[in-house]
N, C-alpha and C positions, 0 to 999 in steps of 0.2 A: 342155591338150593336152588328145585323146581319143585313146585305145586301142579298136581295135574286137577283137573275137574273132574268128576266123578257124576256120570247120568245115568240117572233111572231108566232100566228096560225103555219104559212108557215113553221116557221123554224123548228117548230115539226114537220108538218108533212115533210120536207124533211130528217130529219135523226133525227128516233124513237129513237135514242140511249142514247139523250141530255137530259139531267133531268137540276133540281132547282139546282143549288151548290150555296154554303154556303160559304162566305166569313168572317172570324171572324174579326175585329177591336180591338188588344187592344191599351191599355191607358199606359202609364207608370204611377204612384204614388211613393210618398215619405210618408217618417214618420219621425216622428221626435222621441225623446227619449227623450224629453220634452219639452213642450209650448215655442212656440219664445215670448221672452221676448220683452214690450214695450222699444220704445226707453226714454232716456232722455227727448227730447223736447216732444212727447204725454204724458209723466206723466207730465210734466211743464204745458200740455192745460187741461187736466184733474182737476188736482189742481186748476186750475182757472176757468174752470166754475161748480167744484163742491161747490164754496162760493157763496151765494146769494148775494152778495152784486155788480157783474158780470151782473148780472139781469137785468131786467126790462119788462115795461109790456105795450105795447103802442095800442093806438085804431085806427083804417084804417076806410077811409070813409066809407067805406060801415059797419060799426058798427061792424066787427069784431074785437076781441083783438088779437094780436097778440106778443109771446113772442121772446126776445132777449137777446143776452149777446153779451160782448163787447170784440174784441180782445185784447192779451195781446201787441201787438208793439204801436195802438193806439188805444187809450179810446173812441177818439172820435166815430171809429166806430164800427155797430153794427150789427150782422146777426142774422136773423130771423130763428127760429124756430120751433115754430109751430103758429097756429091761432084757439082759442077758440069762444065762444059765449060770457061764463059770467069770472067774472074778478077770482070765484070761478074754474074754468077751466083751466083757465090761470095759478093762482098759485098753483093749483095741480099737470099742464105739468112742470113746474119750479120745483119746490119739487119733482119729479121721476124721471127728467134728474140729478138735483143734487144726490138723492138716486142712479142711476145708474152707474152713473162717480166716485163719493166713494165708493161705493162696487169696482170697479175696480182697483182706489189705493190701496185696501185694497189686492189684491190678490196678487198686485206686492210685497209686503212683506213676502211671502212666502206663505209655508203650516201652517194651521192652526189647533191648536189643540183642536177638538170638543168635545173627552172624553176619559176617562185612565182609566183604571183595573188596579185593587189589586191583 
């Protein structure tokens, strides 16, 4: 990021040698030798919401359908996720969420061999 110093016209007239100065702002960054691993609690959460039995579809008073999943600690508490106009759209949203978290779980198992050569 570069910050330029703005001088008024009067200041420029008084001292002709003053020019716009640049100030550089450097930020510190970190790199990892490997990706940070999810915690056991996060993995437990991903396993829970990657099962379709923990999801439901609710019709709202305005006619929209809302997808929800129940939390691990209390099966009576439901967390809303998306709103859709049709039941097909709501089911598709649930399936996409399940696929997303299933893929995340698969990545926690480590690298996967895609192709080997002879």
